[in-house]
N, CA, C and O atoms as a MOPAC input file, in Angstrom:
PM7 MOZYME 1SCF
protein

 N    -13.28500 1    -0.91000 1    33.42500 1
 C    -13.86400 1     0.34800 1    33.82500 1
 C    -12.85100 1     1.25800 1    34.51800 1
 O    -12.87300 1     2.46500 1    34.27600 1
 N    -11.96400 1     0.73500 1    35.37100 1
 C    -10.98400 1     1.60800 1    36.00700 1
 C    -10.06800 1     2.28000 1    34.99000 1
 O     -9.66800 1     3.42800 1    35.18900 1
 N     -9.72500 1     1.57700 1    33.89200 1
 C     -8.87500 1     2.19400 1    32.86900 1
 C     -9.57700 1     3.37700 1    32.22100 1
 O     -8.95500 1     4.40500 1    31.95000 1
 N    -10.86800 1     3.23200 1    31.97500 1
 C    -11.63600 1     4.32200 1    31.37600 1
 C    -11.64600 1     5.53400 1    32.30600 1
 O    -11.51500 1     6.67200 1    31.85600 1
 N    -11.79800 1     5.28600 1    33.57800 1
 C    -11.80400 1     6.38500 1    34.54300 1
 C    -10.45100 1     7.08700 1    34.57700 1
 O    -10.39100 1     8.31300 1    34.67000 1
 N     -9.36000 1     6.31400 1    34.50200 1
 C     -8.03000 1     6.92800 1    34.50200 1
 C     -7.82200 1     7.76600 1    33.24800 1
 O     -7.29000 1     8.87300 1    33.32400 1
 N     -8.24300 1     7.24000 1    32.07900 1
 C     -8.11600 1     8.01100 1    30.83400 1
 C     -8.92400 1     9.30200 1    30.94700 1
 O     -8.44700 1    10.37800 1    30.58600 1
 N    -10.13700 1     9.18400 1    31.44700 1
 C    -10.98700 1    10.36900 1    31.56300 1
 C    -10.35200 1    11.39900 1    32.49400 1
 O    -10.34700 1    12.59300 1    32.19400 1
 N     -9.82500 1    10.94400 1    33.60400 1
 C     -9.18500 1    11.86900 1    34.54400 1
 C     -7.94600 1    12.50700 1    33.93300 1
 O     -7.72800 1    13.71000 1    34.08100 1
 N     -7.13300 1    11.70600 1    33.24800 1
 C     -5.91800 1    12.23600 1    32.61500 1
 C     -6.27100 1    13.26900 1    31.56000 1
 O     -5.68800 1    14.35300 1    31.53000 1
 N     -7.22300 1    12.94200 1    30.69100 1
 C     -7.61500 1    13.86700 1    29.63500 1
 C     -8.24000 1    15.13500 1    30.20200 1
 O     -7.96700 1    16.23400 1    29.71700 1
 N     -9.07100 1    14.99000 1    31.21900 1
 C     -9.72600 1    16.15400 1    31.80600 1
 C     -8.71200 1    17.10600 1    32.43200 1
 O     -8.76600 1    18.31500 1    32.20800 1
 N     -7.79100 1    16.55600 1    33.21400 1
 C     -6.79900 1    17.40600 1    33.87600 1
 C     -5.87400 1    18.08800 1    32.87800 1
 O     -5.59200 1    19.27900 1    33.01300 1
 N     -5.39900 1    17.35600 1    31.88400 1
 C     -4.48200 1    17.97200 1    30.92800 1
 C     -5.21200 1    18.94500 1    30.00500 1
 O     -4.66300 1    19.98700 1    29.64900 1
 N     -6.43000 1    18.61700 1    29.61900 1
 C     -7.19100 1    19.53800 1    28.77300 1
 C     -7.50600 1    20.82500 1    29.52300 1
 O     -7.46300 1    21.90900 1    28.94000 1
 N     -7.81900 1    20.71600 1    30.80300 1
 C     -8.08500 1    21.90200 1    31.61300 1
 C     -6.84000 1    22.76600 1    31.71800 1
 O     -6.91500 1    23.99200 1    31.63800 1
 N     -5.69000 1    22.11800 1    31.89800 1
 C     -4.43700 1    22.87700 1    32.02200 1
 C     -4.07300 1    23.58100 1    30.72300 1
 O     -3.56100 1    24.70100 1    30.73900 1
 N     -4.34000 1    22.91800 1    29.58800 1
 C     -3.96000 1    23.49300 1    28.29900 1
 C     -5.01900 1    24.45500 1    27.78000 1
 O     -4.70100 1    25.56600 1    27.35600 1
 N     -6.26500 1    24.03000 1    27.81100 1
 C     -7.32800 1    24.81100 1    27.17700 1
 C     -7.97800 1    25.81400 1    28.11700 1
 O     -8.70600 1    26.69500 1    27.65800 1
 N     -7.73400 1    25.70600 1    29.42800 1
 C     -8.32500 1    26.63000 1    30.38900 1
 C     -8.06300 1    28.07900 1    30.05300 1
 O     -8.99500 1    28.88400 1    30.07300 1
 N     -6.79800 1    28.45500 1    29.73800 1
 C     -6.51400 1    29.84500 1    29.41300 1
 C     -7.19700 1    30.32800 1    28.13300 1
 O     -7.29800 1    31.53400 1    27.90400 1
 N     -7.67100 1    29.38900 1    27.29100 1
 C     -8.31600 1    29.77900 1    26.03900 1
 C     -9.75500 1    30.22000 1    26.24900 1
 O    -10.33200 1    30.89400 1    25.39600 1
 N    -10.34200 1    29.83900 1    27.39500 1
 C    -11.72100 1    30.17800 1    27.68800 1
 C    -11.74800 1    31.57900 1    28.28500 1
 O    -10.99200 1    31.87500 1    29.21000 1
 N    -12.59800 1    32.42300 1    27.77100 1
 C    -12.68600 1    33.78600 1    28.28300 1
 C    -14.09100 1    34.30700 1    28.14500 1
 O    -15.01200 1    33.57000 1    27.79100 1
 N    -14.24900 1    35.56300 1    28.42200 1
 C    -15.54500 1    36.21200 1    28.31100 1
 C    -15.97200 1    36.27800 1    26.85600 1
 O    -15.14200 1    36.45000 1    25.96300 1
 N    -17.26600 1    36.14200 1    26.62300 1
 C    -17.78700 1    36.19700 1    25.26200 1
 C    -17.60500 1    37.58500 1    24.65600 1
 O    -17.63600 1    37.73800 1    23.43500 1
 N    -17.41600 1    38.59100 1    25.49800 1
 C    -17.28500 1    39.95600 1    25.01300 1
 C    -15.84900 1    40.45300 1    25.04300 1
 O    -15.59300 1    41.63000 1    24.78900 1
 N    -14.92700 1    39.58000 1    25.34700 1
 C    -13.52700 1    39.99900 1    25.42800 1
 C    -12.97300 1    40.27600 1    24.03700 1
 O    -13.32500 1    39.59800 1    23.07100 1
 N    -12.12000 1    41.26000 1    23.94500 1
 C    -11.48200 1    41.58500 1    22.67400 1
 C    -10.39700 1    40.55900 1    22.38600 1
 O     -9.76000 1    40.05900 1    23.31300 1
 N    -10.17500 1    40.23500 1    21.10100 1
 C     -9.12600 1    39.27200 1    20.78800 1
 C     -7.77200 1    39.78500 1    21.24600 1
 O     -7.47200 1    40.97400 1    21.13200 1
 N     -6.94700 1    38.86200 1    21.77200 1
 C     -5.64500 1    39.26800 1    22.29000 1
 C     -4.55100 1    39.16200 1    21.24300 1
 O     -3.41800 1    39.56000 1    21.51500 1
 N     -4.83500 1    38.65200 1    20.07700 1
 C     -3.81900 1    38.52000 1    19.04200 1
 C     -4.45200 1    38.26400 1    17.69500 1
 O     -5.67300 1    38.16800 1    17.56600 1
 N     -3.60800 1    38.15700 1    16.70400 1
 C     -4.09800 1    37.93900 1    15.35000 1
 C     -3.88100 1    36.50700 1    14.89300 1
 O     -3.69200 1    36.26400 1    13.70200 1
 N     -3.90300 1    35.56000 1    15.81400 1
 C     -3.70800 1    34.16400 1    15.47700 1
 C     -4.82400 1    33.33700 1    16.09600 1
 O     -5.38200 1    33.69400 1    17.13400 1
 N     -5.13800 1    32.23000 1    15.44200 1
 C     -6.10200 1    31.29300 1    16.00300 1
 C     -5.35600 1    30.37200 1    16.95700 1
 O     -4.24100 1    29.95200 1    16.64700 1
 N     -5.93500 1    30.04800 1    18.10400 1
 C     -5.22700 1    29.20700 1    19.06800 1
 C     -4.98600 1    27.80100 1    18.54800 1
 O     -5.81200 1    27.24400 1    17.82400 1
 N     -3.86700 1    27.24400 1    18.91700 1
 C     -3.52600 1    25.85800 1    18.61200 1
 C     -2.90700 1    25.25800 1    19.87100 1
 O     -1.72200 1    25.44500 1    20.14600 1
 N     -3.72000 1    24.54100 1    20.62300 1
 C     -3.27800 1    23.92900 1    21.87300 1
 C     -3.83000 1    22.51200 1    21.93000 1
 O     -5.04200 1    22.30500 1    21.87000 1
 N     -2.92900 1    21.53500 1    22.04700 1
 C     -3.31900 1    20.13100 1    21.99300 1
 C     -2.79100 1    19.36400 1    23.19700 1
 O     -1.75900 1    19.71400 1    23.77100 1
 N     -3.51300 1    18.31500 1    23.56900 1
 C     -3.05700 1    17.35200 1    24.56000 1
 C     -2.94900 1    16.02100 1    23.83900 1
 O     -3.94000 1    15.51800 1    23.31000 1
 N     -1.75000 1    15.44500 1    23.81200 1
 C     -1.51000 1    14.15500 1    23.17300 1
 C     -1.25600 1    13.12200 1    24.25800 1
 O     -0.46400 1    13.36100 1    25.16900 1
 N     -1.92000 1    11.97600 1    24.16900 1
 C     -1.71600 1    10.90700 1    25.14200 1
 C     -1.36800 1     9.62000 1    24.41300 1
 O     -1.68000 1     9.45600 1    23.23400 1
 N     -0.72700 1     8.72000 1    25.12000 1
 C     -0.39200 1     7.42000 1    24.57100 1
 C     -0.53700 1     6.36000 1    25.65100 1
 O     -0.34000 1     6.62800 1    26.83600 1
 N     -0.88500 1     5.15600 1    25.22500 1
 C     -1.01200 1     4.03500 1    26.14600 1
 C     -1.09500 1     2.73700 1    25.37000 1
 O     -1.37300 1     2.74700 1    24.17000 1
 N     -0.86200 1     1.63400 1    26.03100 1
 C     -0.93200 1     0.33400 1    25.37200 1
 C     -2.35100 1    -0.19700 1    25.42500 1
 O     -2.97900 1    -0.21100 1    26.48400 1
 N     -2.85400 1    -0.63400 1    24.28000 1
 C     -4.19600 1    -1.18000 1    24.17100 1
 C     -4.76100 1    -0.92500 1    22.79500 1
 O     -4.16700 1    -0.20100 1    21.99600 1
 N     -5.90800 1    -1.51800 1    22.51600 1
 C     -6.54500 1    -1.40400 1    21.20000 1
 C     -7.29800 1    -0.08800 1    21.02600 1
 O     -7.36600 1     0.44900 1    19.92100 1
 N     -7.86500 1     0.43100 1    22.11700 1
 C     -8.60300 1     1.69300 1    22.07300 1
 C     -8.24500 1     2.51000 1    23.30900 1
 O     -7.69600 1     1.98500 1    24.27900 1
 N     -8.55700 1     3.77900 1    23.26200 1
 C     -8.28700 1     4.64200 1    24.41400 1
 C     -9.07800 1     4.18500 1    25.63200 1
 O     -8.58800 1     4.26900 1    26.75800 1
 N    -10.28900 1     3.70600 1    25.41500 1
 C    -11.12400 1     3.26300 1    26.52600 1
 C    -10.56100 1     2.01300 1    27.19800 1
 O    -10.75000 1     1.81900 1    28.39900 1
 N     -9.87200 1     1.16600 1    26.43600 1
 C     -9.34200 1    -0.08600 1    26.98100 1
 C     -7.87800 1     0.02500 1    27.38500 1
 O     -7.35400 1    -0.87400 1    28.04200 1
 N     -7.21600 1     1.09900 1    27.00800 1
 C     -5.77700 1     1.23700 1    27.26000 1
 C     -5.49400 1     1.83200 1    28.62900 1
 O     -6.31200 1     2.55000 1    29.20500 1
 N     -4.32600 1     1.51500 1    29.12500 1
 C     -3.83400 1     2.12800 1    30.34600 1
 C     -3.00700 1     3.34300 1    29.94800 1
 O     -2.01800 1     3.19500 1    29.23100 1
 N     -3.38300 1     4.54200 1    30.39200 1
 C     -2.61200 1     5.72500 1    29.99600 1
 C     -1.18700 1     5.66400 1    30.53900 1
 O     -0.96400 1     5.30800 1    31.69700 1
 N     -0.23400 1     6.01500 1    29.68900 1
 C      1.16200 1     5.96700 1    30.09200 1
 C      1.85100 1     7.31900 1    30.02900 1
 O      2.75400 1     7.59400 1    30.81800 1
 N      1.43500 1     8.15700 1    29.10400 1
 C      2.11300 1     9.44300 1    28.94500 1
 C      1.14800 1    10.44600 1    28.33000 1
 O      0.33700 1    10.09300 1    27.47400 1
 N      1.23900 1    11.67600 1    28.76200 1
 C      0.47200 1    12.77600 1    28.18400 1
 C      1.39800 1    13.97300 1    28.06000 1
 O      2.16600 1    14.27400 1    28.97400 1
 N      1.32100 1    14.65700 1    26.92000 1
 C      2.11000 1    15.87200 1    26.71400 1
 C      1.21000 1    16.95800 1    26.15400 1
 O      0.17200 1    16.67500 1    25.55600 1
 N      1.61700 1    18.19600 1    26.35500 1
 C      0.90100 1    19.32800 1    25.78300 1
 C      1.70800 1    19.89000 1    24.62800 1
 O      2.93800 1    19.83100 1    24.62100 1
 N      1.00200 1    20.43100 1    23.66200 1
 C      1.65000 1    21.03200 1    22.50100 1
 C      0.88300 1    22.29100 1    22.11900 1
 O     -0.26000 1    22.21600 1    21.66900 1
 N      1.50900 1    23.44000 1    22.29900 1
 C      0.93300 1    24.72700 1    21.92700 1
 C      1.70300 1    25.23800 1    20.71400 1
 O      2.93100 1    25.32000 1    20.74800 1
 N      0.99300 1    25.58000 1    19.64800 1
 C      1.67800 1    25.99000 1    18.41500 1
 C      1.43200 1    27.43500 1    18.02100 1
 O      1.99100 1    27.89300 1    17.02500 1
 N      0.62000 1    28.16800 1    18.76400 1
 C      0.38600 1    29.56400 1    18.42500 1
 C      0.28500 1    30.36300 1    19.70900 1
 O     -0.43400 1    29.94700 1    20.61700 1
 N      0.94600 1    31.44900 1    19.82600 1
 C      1.72200 1    32.14700 1    18.79600 1
 C      3.10300 1    31.54000 1    18.56700 1
 O      3.66900 1    31.69100 1    17.48500 1
 N      3.65500 1    30.85100 1    19.57600 1
 C      4.94300 1    30.18900 1    19.38500 1
 C      4.83000 1    28.75600 1    19.89300 1
 O      3.92200 1    28.43300 1    20.65900 1
 N      5.74000 1    27.91100 1    19.47100 1
 C      5.73300 1    26.51500 1    19.88800 1
 C      6.17900 1    26.39900 1    21.34200 1
 O      7.20100 1    26.95800 1    21.74000 1
 N      5.39400 1    25.66300 1    22.12800 1
 C      5.73000 1    25.44600 1    23.53500 1
 C      4.96200 1    24.22300 1    24.01900 1
 O      4.25900 1    23.56800 1    23.25000 1
 N      5.10900 1    23.93600 1    25.28800 1
 C      4.41000 1    22.80400 1    25.89100 1
 C      5.39400 1    21.79500 1    26.42600 1
 O      6.60200 1    22.03200 1    26.43300 1
 N      4.87500 1    20.66300 1    26.87700 1
 C      5.72600 1    19.62300 1    27.43900 1
 C      6.18400 1    18.60800 1    26.39800 1
 O      6.94500 1    17.69700 1    26.72200 1
 N      5.73600 1    18.75100 1    25.16400 1
 C      6.20100 1    17.85900 1    24.08600 1
 C      7.71100 1    18.03000 1    23.96000 1
 O      8.19500 1    19.16100 1    23.94300 1
 N      8.47600 1    16.92100 1    23.86900 1
 C      9.94100 1    17.03100 1    23.84400 1
 C     10.51500 1    17.75400 1    22.62800 1
 O     11.65100 1    18.22400 1    22.67900 1
 N      9.76300 1    17.85400 1    21.54600 1
 C     10.24200 1    18.55600 1    20.34900 1
 C      9.12600 1    19.45300 1    19.81700 1
 O      8.71400 1    19.32500 1    18.66400 1
 N      8.64300 1    20.35600 1    20.66100 1
 C      7.48900 1    21.19300 1    20.31500 1
 C      7.67400 1    21.98300 1    19.02000 1
 O      6.76900 1    21.95400 1    18.18700 1
 N      8.78800 1    22.68900 1    18.79600 1
 C      8.92000 1    23.45600 1    17.54600 1
 C      8.84500 1    22.57200 1    16.29800 1
 O      8.19500 1    22.93500 1    15.31800 1
 N      9.50900 1    21.41500 1    16.33500 1
 C      9.48800 1    20.51600 1    15.18000 1
 C      8.10700 1    19.90100 1    14.97800 1
 O      7.65000 1    19.76900 1    13.84300 1
 N      7.44100 1    19.52500 1    16.06300 1
 C      6.10600 1    18.94300 1    15.97000 1
 C      5.11600 1    19.96100 1    15.40600 1
 O      4.27300 1    19.60900 1    14.58100 1
 N      5.20900 1    21.20800 1    15.83700 1
 C      4.32600 1    22.25600 1    15.31500 1
 C      4.57700 1    22.48600 1    13.82600 1
 O      3.63200 1    22.62300 1    13.05000 1
 N      5.83700 1    22.52800 1    13.43300 1
 C      6.17000 1    22.71400 1    12.01300 1
 C      5.62100 1    21.56500 1    11.18200 1
 O      5.10600 1    21.77800 1    10.08400 1
 N      5.73000 1    20.35100 1    11.70300 1
 C      5.22700 1    19.18100 1    10.99700 1
 C      3.70800 1    19.23800 1    10.84800 1
 O      3.17500 1    18.91500 1     9.78600 1
 N      3.01300 1    19.64800 1    11.90300 1
 C      1.55400 1    19.76200 1    11.83500 1
 C      1.12000 1    20.89200 1    10.89600 1
 O      0.12500 1    20.75900 1    10.18300 1
 N      1.86000 1    21.99400 1    10.89400 1
 C      1.53200 1    23.08000 1     9.96100 1
 C      1.67100 1    22.60100 1     8.51400 1
 O      0.87500 1    22.97700 1     7.65400 1
 N      2.68700 1    21.77100 1     8.24900 1
 C      2.91900 1    21.27500 1     6.88500 1
 C      1.76300 1    20.41700 1     6.37900 1
 O      1.50800 1    20.37700 1     5.17500 1
 N      1.05500 1    19.72400 1     7.28600 1
 C     -0.08300 1    18.89200 1     6.87700 1
 C     -1.41000 1    19.55000 1     7.24900 1
 O     -2.46000 1    18.90700 1     7.22900 1
 N     -1.35300 1    20.84500 1     7.59100 1
 C     -2.54200 1    21.64100 1     7.93000 1
 C     -3.34200 1    21.03200 1     9.07900 1
 O     -4.57100 1    21.09900 1     9.10000 1
 N     -2.61800 1    20.43100 1    10.04500 1
 C     -3.26900 1    19.87900 1    11.22600 1
 C     -3.99600 1    18.56600 1    11.00300 1
 O     -4.72200 1    18.11100 1    11.88700 1
 N     -3.81600 1    17.94100 1     9.83500 1
 C     -4.48000 1    16.67500 1     9.51800 1
 C     -3.60100 1    15.51700 1     9.99100 1
 O     -2.62200 1    15.16600 1     9.33100 1
 N     -3.94900 1    14.93100 1    11.12600 1
 C     -3.13200 1    13.85300 1    11.69100 1
 C     -3.11100 1    12.62700 1    10.78600 1
 O     -2.13300 1    11.87900 1    10.78400 1
 N     -4.17300 1    12.41200 1    10.01900 1
 C     -4.19700 1    11.28200 1     9.08700 1
 C     -3.21400 1    11.47600 1     7.93500 1
 O     -2.84400 1    10.50600 1     7.27500 1
 N     -2.78900 1    12.70400 1     7.68600 1
 C     -1.83400 1    12.97300 1     6.60400 1
 C     -0.39500 1    12.66200 1     7.01700 1
 O      0.49900 1    12.64000 1     6.17100 1
 N     -0.16600 1    12.42100 1     8.30800 1
 C      1.17100 1    12.01700 1     8.75900 1
 C      1.38800 1    10.57800 1     8.31400 1
 O      0.60900 1     9.69500 1     8.67500 1
 N      2.41700 1    10.33700 1     7.54800 1
 C      2.66600 1     9.00900 1     7.00300 1
 C      3.95900 1     8.44200 1     7.57600 1
 O      4.81700 1     9.18900 1     8.04700 1
 N      4.09600 1     7.10900 1     7.53400 1
 C      5.32400 1     6.51300 1     8.07600 1
 C      6.53100 1     6.86200 1     7.20900 1
 O      6.43400 1     6.97500 1     5.98700 1
 N      7.65700 1     7.02800 1     7.87300 1
 C      8.89600 1     7.31500 1     7.15600 1
 C      9.41500 1     6.03800 1     6.50200 1
 O      9.16600 1     4.93700 1     6.99300 1
 N     10.12700 1     6.18800 1     5.41000 1
 C     10.68300 1     5.04100 1     4.69200 1
 C     11.99400 1     4.55200 1     5.28900 1
 O     12.43000 1     3.44100 1     4.98600 1
 N     12.62500 1     5.35000 1     6.12400 1
 C     13.93100 1     4.98400 1     6.66600 1
 C     13.85300 1     4.26300 1     8.01000 1
 O     14.88400 1     4.03600 1     8.64400 1
 N     12.65000 1     3.89900 1     8.45400 1
 C     12.47100 1     3.21300 1     9.72800 1
 C     11.95400 1     1.80000 1     9.45500 1
 O     10.99500 1     1.60900 1     8.70800 1
 N     12.60300 1     0.82200 1    10.07000 1
 C     12.19500 1    -0.56500 1     9.91700 1
 C     11.77300 1    -1.10000 1    11.27600 1
 O     12.55800 1    -1.10900 1    12.22400 1
 N     10.52400 1    -1.54300 1    11.36000 1
 C      9.97100 1    -2.02700 1    12.61600 1
 C      9.67300 1    -3.52200 1    12.52400 1
 O      9.43600 1    -4.05600 1    11.44000 1
 N      9.68900 1    -4.18800 1    13.68300 1
 C      9.32500 1    -5.59900 1    13.72200 1
 C      7.81900 1    -5.73600 1    13.52800 1
 O      7.08200 1    -4.75100 1    13.58400 1
 N      7.37800 1    -6.94900 1    13.30200 1
 C      5.94700 1    -7.20400 1    13.13300 1
 C      5.28000 1    -7.59800 1    14.45100 1
 O      4.15300 1    -8.09200 1    14.46400 1
 N      5.97800 1    -7.37900 1    15.54000 1
 C      5.41900 1    -7.68400 1    16.85900 1
 C      4.15500 1    -6.86600 1    17.06100 1
 O      4.14100 1    -5.65800 1    16.82400 1
 N      3.08900 1    -7.53500 1    17.50300 1
 C      1.83900 1    -6.82700 1    17.75100 1
 C      1.70100 1    -6.52700 1    19.23700 1
 O      1.42700 1    -7.41500 1    20.04400 1
 N      1.89300 1    -5.28700 1    19.57200 1
 C      1.75300 1    -4.77200 1    20.93700 1
 C      1.09900 1    -3.40200 1    20.78900 1
 O      1.78400 1    -2.38200 1    20.86600 1
 N     -0.23600 1    -3.36400 1    20.57400 1
 C     -0.90900 1    -2.12700 1    20.16800 1
 C     -0.68300 1    -0.94200 1    21.10000 1
 O     -0.69800 1    -1.06400 1    22.32500 1
 N     -0.47500 1     0.20100 1    20.47000 1
 C     -0.28900 1     1.46900 1    21.16800 1
 C     -1.31900 1     2.44100 1    20.59500 1
 O     -1.39700 1     2.63000 1    19.38100 1
 N     -2.10100 1     3.05000 1    21.47300 1
 C     -3.11800 1     4.00000 1    21.03200 1
 C     -2.67500 1     5.41500 1    21.38100 1
 O     -2.15200 1     5.67100 1    22.46500 1
 N     -2.89700 1     6.32600 1    20.44000 1
 C     -2.58300 1     7.74100 1    20.62400 1
 C     -3.89200 1     8.51800 1    20.50700 1
 O     -4.69800 1     8.26700 1    19.61100 1
 N     -4.09000 1     9.46500 1    21.42400 1
 C     -5.23900 1    10.36000 1    21.31700 1
 C     -4.74500 1    11.79300 1    21.29300 1
 O     -3.71600 1    12.12300 1    21.88200 1
 N     -5.49200 1    12.63400 1    20.60600 1
 C     -5.20000 1    14.06500 1    20.54700 1
 C     -6.51300 1    14.80100 1    20.79000 1
 O     -7.51400 1    14.54000 1    20.12300 1
 N     -6.50000 1    15.71100 1    21.74100 1
 C     -7.66700 1    16.53800 1    22.05600 1
 C     -7.21700 1    17.98800 1    22.15100 1
 O     -6.10700 1    18.26500 1    22.60400 1
 N     -8.05700 1    18.90300 1    21.73200 1
 C     -7.75700 1    20.32200 1    21.87000 1
 C     -8.26900 1    21.11800 1    20.69300 1
 O     -9.31300 1    20.80200 1    20.12400 1
 N     -7.52800 1    22.16000 1    20.32700 1
 C     -7.88600 1    22.99800 1    19.18400 1
 C     -6.67100 1    23.15800 1    18.28400 1
 O     -5.53800 1    23.25700 1    18.75700 1
 N     -6.92200 1    23.18300 1    16.98700 1
 C     -5.88100 1    23.45200 1    16.00100 1
 C     -6.36100 1    24.59200 1    15.13600 1
 O     -7.35700 1    24.45700 1    14.42500 1
 N     -5.67000 1    25.70900 1    15.18500 1
 C     -6.02000 1    26.92800 1    14.45700 1
 C     -7.48900 1    27.28400 1    14.66500 1
 O     -8.21300 1    27.60500 1    13.72200 1
 N     -7.90300 1    27.21600 1    15.92700 1
 C     -9.24000 1    27.62700 1    16.32200 1
 C    -10.32400 1    26.58200 1    16.13200 1
 O    -11.47300 1    26.83900 1    16.49200 1
 N    -10.01100 1    25.41100 1    15.58200 1
 C    -11.01900 1    24.37300 1    15.34400 1
 C    -10.78700 1    23.20300 1    16.28900 1
 O     -9.65100 1    22.79000 1    16.52400 1
 N    -11.87400 1    22.68100 1    16.82300 1
 C    -11.82600 1    21.55800 1    17.76900 1
 C    -11.22100 1    20.32700 1    17.10700 1
 O    -11.54200 1    20.00400 1    15.96400 1
 N    -10.33800 1    19.63900 1    17.83900 1
 C     -9.67000 1    18.43200 1    17.34400 1
 C     -9.93000 1    17.28800 1    18.31200 1
 O     -9.78800 1    17.45000 1    19.52400 1
 N    -10.31000 1    16.13700 1    17.78300 1
 C    -10.44400 1    14.91400 1    18.55500 1
 C     -9.98300 1    13.78400 1    17.64900 1
 O    -10.63400 1    13.48000 1    16.64900 1
 N     -8.86100 1    13.16100 1    17.99500 1
 C     -8.23800 1    12.15600 1    17.12900 1
 C     -7.79700 1    10.97000 1    17.97000 1
 O     -7.28200 1    11.13600 1    19.07500 1
 N     -8.00500 1     9.77000 1    17.43600 1
 C     -7.53200 1     8.53900 1    18.08100 1
 C     -7.04300 1     7.59900 1    16.99600 1
 O     -7.70800 1     7.40500 1    15.97900 1
 N     -5.86300 1     7.01200 1    17.22600 1
 C     -5.31500 1     6.05500 1    16.25800 1
 C     -4.54400 1     4.97400 1    17.00900 1
 O     -3.81100 1     5.26200 1    17.95500 1
 N     -4.72000 1     3.72600 1    16.57700 1
 C     -4.00400 1     2.60600 1    17.17900 1
 C     -2.92700 1     2.13400 1    16.21400 1
 O     -3.19900 1     1.85900 1    15.04600 1
 N     -1.69900 1     2.04500 1    16.71900 1
 C     -0.55800 1     1.58200 1    15.95200 1
 C     -0.20500 1     0.16700 1    16.39100 1
 O     -0.50800 1    -0.22100 1    17.52000 1
 N      0.42900 1    -0.60900 1    15.51800 1
 C      0.75900 1    -2.00400 1    15.82500 1
 C      1.72800 1    -2.12900 1    16.99400 1
 O      1.62900 1    -3.06800 1    17.78400 1
 N      2.66400 1    -1.18900 1    17.10900 1
 C      3.61700 1    -1.20700 1    18.22700 1
 C      4.25000 1     0.18000 1    18.36000 1
 O      3.97200 1     1.07600 1    17.56300 1
 N      5.08900 1     0.34500 1    19.35900 1
 C      5.72300 1     1.64100 1    19.65200 1
 C      6.58000 1     2.13000 1    18.48900 1
 O      6.56800 1     3.31900 1    18.17000 1
 N      7.31900 1     1.22700 1    17.85500 1
 C      8.17500 1     1.60600 1    16.72800 1
 C      7.34700 1     2.17800 1    15.57800 1
 O      7.71500 1     3.19300 1    14.98700 1
 N      6.24700 1     1.53400 1    15.27200 1
 C      5.37800 1     2.01800 1    14.19000 1
 C      4.82700 1     3.39500 1    14.54100 1
 O      4.78000 1     4.28100 1    13.68700 1
 N      4.41000 1     3.58100 1    15.79700 1
 C      3.90400 1     4.89300 1    16.24100 1
 C      4.95700 1     5.97800 1    16.01900 1
 O      4.65700 1     7.04300 1    15.48000 1
 N      6.16900 1     5.70400 1    16.43300 1
 C      7.23900 1     6.69100 1    16.31800 1
 C      7.67500 1     6.94100 1    14.88200 1
 O      8.31200 1     7.95600 1    14.59800 1
 N      7.34200 1     6.03500 1    13.98000 1
 C      7.75700 1     6.21600 1    12.58500 1
 C      6.82900 1     7.15600 1    11.81200 1
 O      7.17700 1     7.60700 1    10.72100 1
 N      5.65200 1     7.45400 1    12.36900 1
 C      4.71400 1     8.33500 1    11.66600 1
 C      5.16200 1     9.77700 1    11.82200 1
 O      5.28500 1    10.28700 1    12.93500 1
 N      5.40200 1    10.42300 1    10.69400 1
 C      5.93700 1    11.77900 1    10.72600 1
 C      7.34700 1    11.74000 1    11.27600 1
 O      7.99800 1    10.69500 1    11.25400 1
 N      7.81100 1    12.84300 1    11.75700 1
 C      9.14400 1    12.89800 1    12.32700 1
 C      9.10200 1    13.03700 1    13.84500 1
 O      9.87300 1    12.38600 1    14.55000 1
 N      8.20900 1    13.88000 1    14.34900 1
 C      8.24800 1    14.17800 1    15.78600 1
 C      6.90800 1    14.22400 1    16.50000 1
 O      6.87900 1    14.12400 1    17.72600 1
 N      5.81000 1    14.36800 1    15.79600 1
 C      4.52800 1    14.60000 1    16.46200 1
 C      4.20600 1    13.51000 1    17.46600 1
 O      3.84000 1    13.81500 1    18.60200 1
 N      4.33100 1    12.23800 1    17.07800 1
 C      3.97100 1    11.13500 1    17.96700 1
 C      5.16300 1    10.57400 1    18.73200 1
 O      5.01100 1     9.59800 1    19.46700 1
 N      6.33100 1    11.15800 1    18.58100 1
 C      7.52900 1    10.66000 1    19.26200 1
 C      7.68300 1    11.35600 1    20.62000 1
 O      8.46300 1    12.29500 1    20.77900 1
 N      6.91700 1    10.86200 1    21.58300 1
 C      7.02400 1    11.40600 1    22.94500 1
 C      6.87200 1    10.27300 1    23.94500 1
 O      6.93000 1    10.50400 1    25.15300 1

């Protein structure tokens, strides 16, 4: 139960920091000609987000320009645009060889992608496998 509370607190605080500026008056005029893309990505060891201990959280803003605390925000945004924001379309690279050690790592993504709500969770066999998916999105 304490792990669940920590995940909830981490997600709430980071989502508020990222998505807070996106909330406005229902009658406000649009400030630009782009749909917002602001995500919070978290990672931790465990089989599910509820059972995992959170270890790292980063923000990724892709509109109007790439920014956030993600270490490679421009590349991660370009990669997500190429798959139209479909995290399941990110596939492992062929040039990475990982051990078969089972040390599960769970990744969660919460926020909005091009104006649509995103909620994604995926468990990888280990850190190497997680980092091999795509080029940069999960490498944080």
